[in-house]
C-alpha positions as CSV (number, residue, x, y, z in Angstrom):
1,M,0.1,0.0,-0.2
2,E,1.3,3.5,-0.6
3,N,1.7,6.3,1.6
4,F,-1.3,8.5,2.0
5,T,-2.9,11.3,4.0
6,F,-7.2,11.1,4.4
7,Y,-9.3,13.8,5.5
8,N,-12.8,14.2,5.1
9,S,-14.8,17.0,7.2
10,V,-18.3,16.5,6.0
11,K,-21.2,15.9,8.5
12,I,-23.4,13.4,6.5
13,I,-27.4,13.6,7.8
14,F,-28.7,10.6,6.0
15,G,-32.1,9.2,5.9
16,K,-35.9,10.1,5.6
17,S,-37.3,13.7,6.5
18,Q,-33.5,14.8,7.3
19,I,-34.1,17.9,5.5
20,A,-36.5,18.9,8.5
21,K,-32.7,19.4,10.6
22,L,-31.4,22.0,8.2
23,A,-32.1,24.6,10.9
24,N,-29.7,22.6,13.3
25,E,-26.6,23.2,10.9
26,I,-26.8,26.9,10.0
27,P,-26.5,29.8,12.3
28,K,-29.5,31.8,12.7
29,N,-28.3,35.3,11.9
30,N,-27.1,34.1,8.3
31,R,-28.6,35.4,5.1
32,I,-28.7,32.1,3.1
33,L,-28.6,31.6,-0.7
34,I,-30.2,28.6,-2.4
35,T,-28.8,27.5,-5.3
36,Y,-30.5,24.8,-7.6
37,G,-30.7,23.7,-11.2
38,S,-33.8,23.5,-13.8
39,G,-36.5,23.9,-10.9
40,S,-37.2,20.1,-10.1
41,I,-36.9,20.7,-6.7
42,K,-40.3,22.8,-6.8
43,K,-41.9,19.9,-8.3
44,N,-41.0,17.1,-6.0
45,N,-41.3,18.8,-2.8
46,V,-38.1,19.1,-1.9
47,Y,-38.3,23.0,-2.1
48,D,-41.3,23.3,0.3
49,Q,-39.2,21.4,2.7
50,V,-36.7,23.3,2.5
51,K,-38.4,26.7,2.9
52,K,-40.2,25.1,5.8
53,A,-37.1,24.2,7.4
54,L,-35.5,27.6,6.8
55,Q,-38.5,29.8,8.5
56,G,-37.2,33.0,10.2
57,Y,-34.1,33.1,7.9
58,A,-33.1,35.4,5.4
59,V,-33.5,33.7,2.3
60,F,-32.4,34.4,-1.7
61,E,-32.6,32.2,-4.3
62,F,-30.6,31.4,-7.8
63,G,-32.2,28.7,-9.9
64,G,-31.0,27.8,-13.3
65,I,-27.5,26.2,-12.8
66,E,-27.2,23.6,-16.1
67,P,-25.9,20.1,-16.2
68,N,-22.2,20.6,-16.5
69,P,-22.7,24.3,-15.0
70,R,-21.3,26.9,-17.2
71,Y,-18.7,29.6,-15.8
72,E,-21.2,32.4,-17.3
73,T,-24.3,31.2,-15.4
74,L,-22.3,31.1,-12.2
75,M,-20.3,34.6,-12.4
76,K,-24.1,35.8,-12.4
77,A,-24.3,33.9,-9.2
78,V,-21.2,35.4,-7.5
79,E,-22.5,38.8,-8.3
80,F,-25.8,37.9,-6.5
81,V,-23.9,37.0,-3.9
82,R,-21.9,39.9,-3.4
83,Y,-24.5,42.4,-3.8
84,N,-26.9,40.4,-1.2
85,N,-24.0,40.0,1.4
86,I,-24.7,36.2,1.5
87,D,-23.1,34.4,4.4
88,F,-24.1,30.9,3.8
89,I,-25.1,29.1,0.5
90,L,-27.1,25.9,0.4
91,A,-26.9,23.8,-2.7
92,V,-30.1,21.9,-3.4
93,G,-29.7,18.9,-6.3
94,G,-27.4,16.9,-7.8
95,G,-23.6,17.0,-8.5
96,S,-23.7,20.1,-11.2
97,V,-25.5,22.3,-8.5
98,I,-23.3,21.4,-6.1
99,D,-19.9,21.8,-8.4
100,G,-21.4,25.3,-9.5
101,T,-21.7,26.0,-5.6
102,K,-17.9,25.3,-4.9
103,F,-17.1,27.5,-7.6
104,I,-19.3,30.3,-6.4
105,V,-18.4,30.0,-2.7
106,A,-14.6,30.3,-4.0
107,A,-15.4,33.4,-6.3
108,A,-17.3,35.4,-3.8
109,N,-14.3,37.0,-2.2
110,F,-11.7,36.2,-5.2
111,D,-9.6,39.1,-6.4
112,G,-9.5,38.7,-10.0
113,D,-10.9,36.2,-12.8
114,P,-12.3,33.5,-10.9
115,W,-11.4,31.1,-14.2
116,D,-8.0,31.9,-12.5
117,F,-8.2,29.6,-9.7
118,V,-9.7,26.7,-11.7
119,L,-6.6,26.5,-13.9
120,D,-4.5,27.0,-10.7
121,W,-6.2,25.6,-7.5
122,S,-4.0,26.7,-5.2
123,L,-5.2,30.3,-6.0
124,I,-8.4,29.7,-3.6
125,K,-7.3,31.2,-0.4
126,T,-11.0,31.7,1.2
127,A,-14.5,30.1,0.5
128,L,-17.8,31.1,1.9
129,P,-19.2,28.2,4.1
130,F,-21.9,25.9,2.1
131,G,-23.9,22.6,2.5
132,T,-25.8,20.6,0.4
133,I,-29.2,18.7,-0.1
134,L,-28.5,15.8,-2.5
135,T,-31.2,14.8,-5.0
136,L,-29.4,12.9,-7.6
137,P,-26.8,10.4,-6.3
138,A,-23.7,10.6,-9.0
139,A,-21.0,13.0,-8.7
140,G,-20.1,12.1,-4.9
141,S,-19.3,16.2,-4.7
142,E,-21.7,16.0,-1.4
143,M,-19.1,14.7,0.4
144,N,-15.7,15.7,-1.7
145,C,-13.8,19.2,-2.4
146,N,-13.9,18.3,-6.3
147,A,-15.9,20.4,-8.8
148,V,-16.2,20.3,-12.8
149,I,-17.4,23.3,-14.3
150,S,-17.5,24.7,-18.4
151,R,-16.6,27.6,-20.1
152,G,-16.8,27.4,-23.9
153,E,-15.3,24.0,-25.1
154,D,-12.9,23.8,-22.0
155,K,-14.6,21.2,-19.3
156,L,-12.4,21.2,-16.5
157,A,-12.2,19.8,-12.7
158,F,-10.5,21.7,-9.6
159,R,-10.4,21.0,-6.2
160,N,-9.2,23.0,-3.1
161,P,-9.7,21.5,0.7
162,L,-11.4,24.8,1.6
163,L,-14.3,23.2,-0.5
164,Y,-15.8,20.6,1.5
165,P,-19.5,21.1,2.4
166,K,-20.1,22.0,6.2
167,F,-22.8,19.2,5.9
168,S,-24.9,17.2,3.1
169,I,-28.5,15.9,4.0
170,L,-29.0,12.7,1.8
171,D,-32.6,11.7,2.0
172,P,-33.1,8.8,-0.5
173,E,-36.7,9.7,-0.9
174,T,-35.8,12.9,-2.9
175,T,-34.5,10.7,-5.8
176,Y,-38.0,9.0,-5.9
177,T,-39.1,11.3,-9.1
178,L,-35.8,11.0,-11.0
179,P,-36.3,10.3,-14.9
180,N,-34.7,6.8,-15.5
181,R,-32.2,8.8,-17.6
182,Q,-31.0,10.6,-14.5
183,T,-30.6,7.3,-12.5
184,S,-29.2,5.4,-15.3
185,N,-26.5,8.1,-15.5
186,G,-25.7,8.4,-12.0
187,I,-25.3,4.6,-11.1
188,I,-22.8,4.5,-14.4
189,D,-21.0,7.8,-13.1
190,T,-20.6,6.0,-9.6
191,F,-19.7,2.9,-10.7
192,V,-16.8,4.6,-13.0
193,H,-15.9,6.6,-9.9
194,V,-14.9,3.1,-8.4
195,I,-13.0,1.9,-11.5
196,E,-10.9,4.6,-11.7
197,Q,-9.6,4.2,-8.3
198,Y,-9.8,0.3,-8.7
199,L,-8.7,-0.7,-11.9
200,T,-5.1,0.0,-12.2
201,Y,-2.3,-2.2,-10.4
202,P,-2.2,-4.2,-7.3
203,V,-0.3,-2.3,-4.3
204,N,-1.5,-5.2,-1.4
205,S,-4.4,-2.8,-0.6
206,P,-7.2,-5.9,0.1
207,L,-9.3,-3.4,2.0
208,Q,-9.4,-0.7,-0.4
209,D,-10.0,-3.3,-2.9
210,R,-12.8,-5.1,-1.1
211,W,-14.5,-1.6,-0.4
212,S,-14.6,-1.0,-4.4
213,E,-15.9,-4.4,-5.2
214,S,-18.4,-4.2,-2.4
215,I,-19.8,-0.8,-4.2
216,L,-19.5,-2.3,-7.7
217,L,-21.5,-5.6,-6.7
218,T,-24.1,-3.5,-4.6
219,L,-24.7,-1.3,-8.2
220,I,-25.1,-4.3,-10.2
221,E,-27.4,-5.6,-7.7
222,D,-29.6,-2.9,-6.8
223,G,-29.2,-0.5,-10.3
224,P,-31.8,-2.4,-12.3
225,K,-34.2,-2.6,-9.5
226,A,-33.9,1.4,-9.1
227,L,-35.3,1.4,-12.9
228,Q,-37.8,-1.1,-11.9
229,D,-39.3,0.3,-8.8
230,P,-38.2,3.9,-8.1
231,H,-39.8,3.8,-5.0
232,N,-38.3,1.2,-3.3
233,Y,-36.5,3.2,-0.3
234,D,-33.8,0.8,0.6
235,V,-32.8,0.4,-3.2
236,R,-32.6,3.9,-3.6
237,A,-30.7,4.4,0.0
238,N,-28.2,1.9,-1.2
239,I,-27.7,3.8,-4.7
240,M,-27.1,7.0,-2.6
241,W,-24.7,5.7,-0.2
242,C,-22.7,4.1,-2.8
243,S,-22.6,7.0,-4.8
244,T,-21.1,9.0,-1.9
245,M,-18.7,6.5,-0.8
246,A,-17.5,6.2,-4.1
247,L,-15.7,9.5,-4.3
248,N,-15.4,10.9,-0.8
249,G,-11.5,9.8,-0.9
250,L,-11.7,6.6,1.4
251,I,-11.2,3.9,-1.2
252,C,-8.6,6.0,-2.7
253,C,-6.4,5.6,0.3
254,G,-2.9,4.1,-0.6
255,V,-3.7,3.0,-4.1
256,P,-2.8,4.4,-7.5
257,I,-5.6,6.0,-9.4
258,D,-6.5,6.8,-13.2
259,W,-9.2,9.1,-14.0
260,S,-8.7,8.8,-18.2
261,T,-12.2,7.6,-18.8
262,H,-13.3,10.9,-17.1
263,K,-11.2,13.5,-18.9
264,L,-11.3,11.5,-22.3
265,G,-15.5,12.0,-21.6
266,H,-15.4,15.6,-20.8
267,Q,-14.1,16.3,-24.4
268,L,-17.2,14.6,-25.4
269,T,-19.4,16.4,-23.6
270,A,-17.8,19.6,-24.5
271,L,-18.0,19.0,-28.1
272,H,-21.2,17.2,-28.4
273,G,-23.1,17.9,-25.4
274,L,-23.9,14.2,-24.4
275,D,-24.7,13.6,-20.6
276,H,-21.4,12.6,-18.3
277,G,-22.8,9.2,-17.9
278,Q,-23.2,8.5,-21.4
279,T,-19.5,9.5,-22.2
280,L,-18.6,7.0,-19.5
281,A,-20.2,4.1,-20.9
282,V,-19.2,4.6,-24.0
283,L,-15.3,5.2,-23.1
284,L,-15.0,2.6,-20.2
285,P,-14.9,-0.7,-22.0
286,S,-12.5,0.6,-24.4
287,V,-9.8,2.3,-22.1
288,M,-10.3,-1.1,-20.5
289,Y,-9.5,-3.0,-23.7
290,V,-6.7,-0.7,-25.1
291,K,-5.2,-0.8,-21.8
292,R,-5.7,-4.5,-20.9
293,D,-2.3,-5.5,-20.7
294,K,-0.8,-2.8,-18.4
295,K,-4.1,-3.4,-16.0
296,R,-3.9,-7.2,-16.5
297,E,-3.6,-8.1,-12.9
298,K,-6.7,-6.2,-11.7
299,L,-8.9,-6.7,-14.7
300,L,-8.4,-10.7,-13.9
301,Q,-9.4,-9.9,-10.3
302,Y,-12.4,-7.5,-11.6
303,A,-13.6,-10.4,-13.8
304,E,-13.4,-13.0,-10.9
305,R,-14.5,-11.4,-7.8
306,V,-17.0,-8.8,-9.5
307,W,-18.4,-10.8,-12.0
308,N,-17.8,-14.2,-11.0
309,I,-15.7,-15.6,-14.2
310,N,-13.8,-18.4,-13.5
311,T,-13.6,-20.1,-16.8
312,G,-11.4,-19.7,-19.6
313,D,-7.6,-18.1,-20.0
314,G,-6.3,-14.6,-18.6
315,E,-7.2,-12.8,-22.4
316,Q,-10.6,-14.9,-22.3
317,K,-11.8,-13.6,-18.9
318,I,-10.4,-10.1,-19.5
319,L,-12.7,-9.6,-22.7
320,Q,-15.8,-11.5,-20.8
321,A,-15.4,-9.0,-18.2
322,I,-15.1,-6.0,-20.5
323,E,-18.5,-7.3,-22.2
324,K,-20.2,-8.0,-19.0
325,T,-19.6,-4.3,-18.0
326,R,-20.8,-2.9,-21.4
327,E,-24.2,-5.1,-20.9
328,F,-24.4,-3.7,-17.6
329,F,-24.5,-0.5,-19.1
330,E,-26.8,-1.1,-21.5
331,T,-29.1,-3.2,-19.0
332,L,-29.5,0.4,-17.5
333,G,-30.6,1.7,-20.8
334,V,-27.3,3.7,-21.6
335,K,-25.9,3.2,-25.1
336,T,-22.2,2.5,-25.3
337,H,-20.8,3.2,-28.5
338,L,-20.5,6.4,-30.3
339,K,-22.6,5.6,-33.1
340,D,-25.5,5.5,-30.8
341,Y,-25.4,9.0,-30.3
342,N,-24.7,9.7,-34.4
343,I,-20.8,10.7,-33.7
344,G,-18.3,9.5,-36.1
345,E,-14.5,9.7,-36.3
346,E,-14.6,13.5,-37.5
347,F,-14.6,14.6,-33.9
348,I,-11.6,12.8,-33.1
349,P,-9.0,15.5,-34.0
350,K,-11.2,18.1,-32.1
351,A,-11.3,16.0,-29.1
352,L,-7.6,15.4,-29.3
353,A,-6.9,19.0,-29.8
354,L,-8.7,19.4,-26.5
355,L,-6.9,17.1,-24.6
356,K,-3.5,18.8,-26.0
357,K,-4.5,22.4,-24.9
358,H,-5.3,21.0,-21.3
359,G,-2.4,19.2,-21.1
360,F,-3.9,15.9,-20.9
361,T,-1.2,14.0,-22.9
362,A,0.0,11.4,-20.3
363,M,-2.8,10.1,-18.6
364,G,-3.5,7.1,-16.4
365,E,-2.1,5.5,-13.6
366,H,1.4,5.1,-15.4
367,Q,1.1,8.5,-17.1
368,D,1.4,6.2,-20.5
369,I,-2.0,7.3,-22.2
370,T,-0.7,9.6,-24.7
371,L,-2.6,11.2,-27.6
372,Q,-2.0,8.3,-29.8
373,E,-3.6,6.3,-27.1
374,S,-6.1,8.3,-26.6
375,E,-7.1,8.5,-30.3
376,A,-7.2,4.6,-30.3
377,I,-9.3,4.6,-27.3
378,Y,-11.9,7.2,-29.2
379,R,-11.8,5.1,-32.5
380,H,-12.5,1.6,-30.0
381,S,-15.5,3.8,-28.8
382,L,-17.2,4.1,-32.5
């Protein structure tokens, strides 16, 4: 196992009717801004629960934060925060709302163009306090200090220890009304978060490996159930907690990490507007295939422990595991080839140009996914 430092300061408040406890977490004299997305929280009773819990507070609202939150929208929120002397921000929504809110709290008192700290995370020196109410399990942003935002064709991640939420309320009942597309995308996002931290090379980390495998197995077992029975509380609770545990820093302690699938996928979203989960479903099987030699030992472990594949030689087991992964995504209703989204090879030069622009020319746990290998992964995904 490799050396590591683990820190996570987020208070998790999990379960039914926990939004009612919101007032216990925010000082009474705070001026609060609620951030949210398209307004679905006003249709599923979450908004009403929040407003009821915050009676007596000075409460403001900023809606319209997009999936893949955009810099231009978030800067409007920053100006709103400054003008109204906001003390605390409450992000109510999924990963995009929470990611956008992380940008807002960091930008509120930033001197200069906030895009600078997206490019250089160390420039973040202060941040407003914020909390979250999660309504879409996927990104894990409710329990980490990471965020991803977009500006033009740039979709970039940033992180800073000041961007941990003070608390996150996770009520599985808030996910009952999610469209199947969002549920499926969230399951796939969670699945690939685990894979990025698990499917690398062995470093004698059995506990982390088994944590990762348990999350994957839970998603495989309960993911389809969430689509068949959206109001099954236990299933929704399991998926929500899997999503949080997949990216709160725990399973990556002491192990090498990859993240090439995410970086490759961000370019697809930037160029073609594909859902984040869709890009991951398309690209992960291809990353596995192109890098199967370098990932051989962990791929075999993945095949045997996660998919119970115990027959055939090593190469056959690996190919079966890749196919099982693709089949799982398809079972969730998410297509796994670029042709399914009417995207052909003409996008590849543009995607490679973006990778080069952002310095993503040596990705993966071995830093050996060059632009040439990225092209091979994209081509295999067609």
